[in-house]
FIMI-989925 format. One record per residue (C-alpha): z, y, x; residue number from 1. Coordinates in steps of 0.05 Angstrom, whole numbers. Example, Ala and Ser with C-alpha at 12.3 -4.5 7.8 and 13.67 -1.06 7.14 Angstrom:
# FIMI-989925
site w->156, v->-90, u->246, resi->1
site w->143, v->-21, u->273, resi->2
***
This chain:
# FIMI-989925
site w->-97, v->-355, u->-263, resi->1
site w->-119, v->-287, u->-277, resi->2
site w->-76, v->-225, u->-297, resi->3
site w->-92, v->-232, u->-373, resi->4
site w->-67, v->-306, u->-369, resi->5
site w->-2, v->-287, u->-337, resi->6
site w->10, v->-231, u->-390, resi->7
site w->-5, v->-283, u->-446, resi->8
site w->46, v->-334, u->-415, resi->9
site w->98, v->-278, u->-410, resi->10
site w->89, v->-259, u->-483, resi->11
site w->90, v->-330, u->-509, resi->12
site w->156, v->-341, u->-470, resi->13
site w->187, v->-283, u->-505, resi->14
site w->163, v->-308, u->-573, resi->15
site w->186, v->-382, u->-562, resi->16
site w->254, v->-354, u->-538, resi->17
site w->262, v->-315, u->-604, resi->18
site w->280, v->-251, u->-568, resi->19
site w->282, v->-192, u->-617, resi->20
site w->248, v->-133, u->-586, resi->21
site w->260, v->-60, u->-599, resi->22
site w->185, v->-47, u->-604, resi->23
site w->117, v->-81, u->-606, resi->24
site w->77, v->-115, u->-549, resi->25
site w->1, v->-107, u->-551, resi->26
site w->-39, v->-154, u->-504, resi->27
site w->-105, v->-120, u->-483, resi->28
site w->-159, v->-171, u->-460, resi->29
site w->-212, v->-120, u->-439, resi->30
site w->-282, v->-127, u->-409, resi->31
site w->-313, v->-86, u->-353, resi->32
site w->-253, v->-81, u->-307, resi->33
site w->-294, v->-97, u->-243, resi->34
site w->-314, v->-43, u->-192, resi->35
site w->-384, v->-37, u->-212, resi->36
site w->-429, v->13, u->-252, resi->37
site w->-500, v->26, u->-271, resi->38
site w->-543, v->68, u->-225, resi->39
site w->-619, v->75, u->-216, resi->40
site w->-655, v->13, u->-238, resi->41
site w->-590, v->-28, u->-241, resi->42
site w->-577, v->-18, u->-315, resi->43
site w->-551, v->-59, u->-373, resi->44
site w->-485, v->-90, u->-395, resi->45
site w->-482, v->-133, u->-331, resi->46
site w->-473, v->-69, u->-291, resi->47
site w->-417, v->-40, u->-336, resi->48
site w->-352, v->-36, u->-304, resi->49
site w->-298, v->10, u->-274, resi->50
site w->-251, v->4, u->-334, resi->51
site w->-303, v->14, u->-390, resi->52
site w->-264, v->-34, u->-436, resi->53
site w->-197, v->0, u->-423, resi->54
site w->-225, v->68, u->-433, resi->55
site w->-254, v->46, u->-499, resi->56
site w->-186, v->17, u->-517, resi->57
site w->-147, v->82, u->-506, resi->58
site w->-201, v->128, u->-536, resi->59
site w->-201, v->86, u->-600, resi->60
site w->-127, v->89, u->-619, resi->61
site w->-101, v->27, u->-581, resi->62
site w->-45, v->61, u->-540, resi->63
site w->29, v->48, u->-520, resi->64
site w->90, v->80, u->-492, resi->65
site w->82, v->43, u->-427, resi->66
site w->37, v->-11, u->-397, resi->67
site w->41, v->-66, u->-347, resi->68
site w->-21, v->-92, u->-312, resi->69
site w->-11, v->-161, u->-282, resi->70
site w->-53, v->-151, u->-221, resi->71
site w->-35, v->-187, u->-157, resi->72
site w->16, v->-144, u->-116, resi->73
site w->51, v->-196, u->-78, resi->74
site w->110, v->-187, u->-130, resi->75
site w->119, v->-114, u->-108, resi->76
site w->120, v->-58, u->-159, resi->77
site w->58, v->-14, u->-155, resi->78
site w->71, v->56, u->-180, resi->79
site w->8, v->87, u->-149, resi->80
site w->-64, v->73, u->-142, resi->81
site w->-118, v->102, u->-96, resi->82
site w->-176, v->136, u->-132, resi->83
site w->-248, v->126, u->-115, resi->84
site w->-312, v->167, u->-113, resi->85
site w->-382, v->135, u->-109, resi->86
site w->-436, v->181, u->-89, resi->87
site w->-508, v->182, u->-66, resi->88
site w->-533, v->228, u->-10, resi->89
site w->-610, v->237, u->-7, resi->90
site w->-654, v->268, u->45, resi->91
site w->-729, v->281, u->40, resi->92
site w->-786, v->268, u->84, resi->93
site w->-862, v->274, u->83, resi->94
site w->-910, v->240, u->35, resi->95
site w->-961, v->212, u->85, resi->96
site w->-1001, v->149, u->104, resi->97
site w->-965, v->110, u->160, resi->98
site w->-1027, v->115, u->202, resi->99
site w->-1014, v->191, u->206, resi->100
site w->-937, v->185, u->216, resi->101
site w->-943, v->201, u->291, resi->102
site w->-966, v->273, u->275, resi->103
site w->-914, v->327, u->291, resi->104
site w->-912, v->356, u->219, resi->105
site w->-890, v->285, u->191, resi->106
site w->-817, v->277, u->176, resi->107
site w->-790, v->207, u->170, resi->108
site w->-734, v->207, u->117, resi->109
site w->-702, v->144, u->146, resi->110
site w->-699, v->174, u->215, resi->111
site w->-667, v->238, u->185, resi->112
site w->-617, v->196, u->150, resi->113
site w->-601, v->155, u->214, resi->114
site w->-581, v->219, u->248, resi->115
site w->-541, v->245, u->189, resi->116
site w->-501, v->178, u->188, resi->117
site w->-473, v->196, u->255, resi->118
site w->-444, v->260, u->228, resi->119
site w->-420, v->227, u->166, resi->120
site w->-384, v->176, u->209, resi->121
site w->-349, v->230, u->247, resi->122
site w->-330, v->262, u->184, resi->123
site w->-303, v->198, u->155, resi->124
site w->-255, v->188, u->216, resi->125
site w->-228, v->259, u->209, resi->126
site w->-221, v->248, u->133, resi->127
site w->-182, v->186, u->141, resi->128
site w->-136, v->219, u->190, resi->129
site w->-123, v->276, u->144, resi->130
site w->-104, v->239, u->77, resi->131
site w->-47, v->193, u->72, resi->132
site w->2, v->173, u->17, resi->133
site w->60, v->121, u->16, resi->134
site w->34, v->92, u->82, resi->135
site w->-37, v->83, u->58, resi->136
site w->-94, v->127, u->84, resi->137
site w->-160, v->146, u->46, resi->138
site w->-223, v->118, u->75, resi->139
site w->-298, v->120, u->70, resi->140
site w->-348, v->63, u->69, resi->141
site w->-422, v->69, u->80, resi->142
site w->-433, v->17, u->28, resi->143
site w->-510, v->20, u->15, resi->144
site w->-574, v->51, u->40, resi->145
site w->-644, v->53, u->11, resi->146
site w->-709, v->83, u->36, resi->147
site w->-781, v->72, u->41, resi->148
site w->-822, v->18, u->1, resi->149
site w->-818, v->-53, u->32, resi->150
site w->-877, v->-71, u->-12, resi->151
site w->-921, v->-14, u->17, resi->152
site w->-905, v->-1, u->89, resi->153
site w->-967, v->39, u->97, resi->154
site w->-931, v->98, u->70, resi->155
site w->-881, v->142, u->108, resi->156
site w->-816, v->141, u->76, resi->157
site w->-810, v->207, u->41, resi->158
site w->-738, v->199, u->17, resi->159
site w->-676, v->159, u->39, resi->160
site w->-608, v->152, u->3, resi->161
site w->-541, v->134, u->32, resi->162
site w->-486, v->111, u->-17, resi->163
site w->-412, v->124, u->-1, resi->164
site w->-349, v->93, u->-28, resi->165
site w->-295, v->146, u->-16, resi->166
site w->-223, v->124, u->-29, resi->167
site w->-174, v->183, u->-45, resi->168
site w->-99, v->187, u->-49, resi->169
site w->-59, v->228, u->-100, resi->170
site w->-68, v->304, u->-100, resi->171
site w->-141, v->297, u->-77, resi->172
site w->-195, v->317, u->-127, resi->173
site w->-269, v->303, u->-131, resi->174
site w->-285, v->376, u->-118, resi->175
site w->-241, v->379, u->-57, resi->176
site w->-278, v->319, u->-26, resi->177
site w->-347, v->345, u->-44, resi->178
site w->-331, v->411, u->-12, resi->179
site w->-311, v->375, u->53, resi->180
site w->-373, v->332, u->52, resi->181
site w->-420, v->390, u->35, resi->182
site w->-397, v->430, u->93, resi->183
site w->-420, v->372, u->138, resi->184
site w->-487, v->369, u->101, resi->185
site w->-499, v->444, u->103, resi->186
site w->-488, v->448, u->179, resi->187
site w->-535, v->387, u->189, resi->188
site w->-587, v->422, u->146, resi->189
site w->-581, v->488, u->180, resi->190
site w->-585, v->456, u->249, resi->191
site w->-646, v->412, u->230, resi->192
site w->-681, v->470, u->191, resi->193
site w->-685, v->428, u->125, resi->194
site w->-659, v->433, u->57, resi->195
site w->-587, v->412, u->45, resi->196
site w->-584, v->337, u->28, resi->197
site w->-572, v->326, u->-46, resi->198
site w->-505, v->297, u->-72, resi->199
site w->-500, v->254, u->-137, resi->200
site w->-431, v->231, u->-158, resi->201
site w->-434, v->171, u->-207, resi->202
site w->-365, v->144, u->-203, resi->203
site w->-302, v->188, u->-204, resi->204
site w->-239, v->148, u->-212, resi->205
site w->-178, v->192, u->-201, resi->206
site w->-117, v->169, u->-157, resi->207
site w->-52, v->163, u->-195, resi->208
site w->23, v->162, u->-181, resi->209
site w->83, v->147, u->-228, resi->210
site w->154, v->174, u->-227, resi->211
site w->198, v->115, u->-205, resi->212
site w->251, v->138, u->-257, resi->213
site w->205, v->120, u->-314, resi->214
site w->238, v->68, u->-358, resi->215
site w->180, v->17, u->-348, resi->216
site w->190, v->20, u->-273, resi->217
site w->266, v->18, u->-279, resi->218
site w->264, v->-41, u->-325, resi->219
site w->218, v->-81, u->-284, resi->220
site w->259, v->-69, u->-219, resi->221
site w->321, v->-91, u->-256, resi->222
site w->289, v->-152, u->-281, resi->223
site w->263, v->-171, u->-212, resi->224
site w->334, v->-161, u->-183, resi->225
site w->363, v->-204, u->-236, resi->226
site w->312, v->-261, u->-220, resi->227
site w->304, v->-254, u->-146, resi->228
site w->366, v->-216, u->-125, resi->229
site w->323, v->-158, u->-96, resi->230
site w->269, v->-111, u->-115, resi->231
site w->227, v->-89, u->-52, resi->232
site w->202, v->-16, u->-44, resi->233
site w->146, v->5, u->-90, resi->234
site w->75, v->6, u->-62, resi->235
site w->8, v->40, u->-74, resi->236
site w->-53, v->-6, u->-89, resi->237
site w->-119, v->5, u->-57, resi->238
site w->-169, v->-29, u->-101, resi->239
site w->-189, v->4, u->-165, resi->240
site w->-147, v->-16, u->-227, resi->241
site w->-150, v->-3, u->-301, resi->242
site w->-79, v->25, u->-294, resi->243
site w->-114, v->90, u->-274, resi->244
site w->-149, v->97, u->-341, resi->245
site w->-86, v->82, u->-381, resi->246
site w->-42, v->130, u->-339, resi->247
site w->-91, v->184, u->-349, resi->248
site w->-95, v->175, u->-421, resi->249
site w->-17, v->183, u->-428, resi->250
site w->4, v->109, u->-423, resi->251
site w->38, v->104, u->-356, resi->252
site w->18, v->38, u->-326, resi->253
site w->53, v->-3, u->-271, resi->254
site w->16, v->-58, u->-232, resi->255
site w->59, v->-120, u->-217, resi->256
site w->41, v->-194, u->-206, resi->257
site w->42, v->-254, u->-162, resi->258
site w->-9, v->-265, u->-108, resi->259
site w->-29, v->-214, u->-60, resi->260
site w->-102, v->-225, u->-35, resi->261
site w->-120, v->-149, u->-45, resi->262
site w->-53, v->-120, u->-21, resi->263
site w->-50, v->-87, u->44, resi->264
site w->3, v->-135, u->68, resi->265
***
């Protein structure tokens, strides 16, 4: 059962019970929620994600006072969500035939990136230690790497790119993360005597946090106590969620639902 099914079941139950509501309920069945996006040759609708449907919804007049996203949270109310930055770091090498790659003036971009990865790994450890919110820490994943031409190994790799997934906590910004990372790249470039590796950001999903005193949070907690006898402390979710886009367009969105495969616990 997916989150949209759970929301539909809840709305059907309200309708069948004949409960008169003080306002309207809108069910949004949106596309493009999955954490993916178009980059380089990976283009087309099959690569459209990261809340593209929800962003279209709220920018085309379908809004609300509050929203509930029925994501799996282990039946704990999620009032916050980690943000995420996807970026590409590219280093350059020398255009040359592989037969000449042993000459001293030839730079192998893959070898350069291999060395840079060690410094990024150290920065990642420091980054995780420095950023925490509601018991959860930001983190960095070296998620992909590309360099050279597998179909033409007779050419020295003249560029190499590393792709990072950087999770952020509330109060962090894209610029603050870029400044931290650029300091690492600048020091590396100065030590190696090469141009500073280039950064290209292609996903920027901000972290969010809601006030627990909001009516939607209070009502949900009261309903949970009425049914189960207790409402556990609120949590922050780690994976990306459309709640980020709703909240940032003025529709405070809480995540709540059964199941907990993606929850830290």
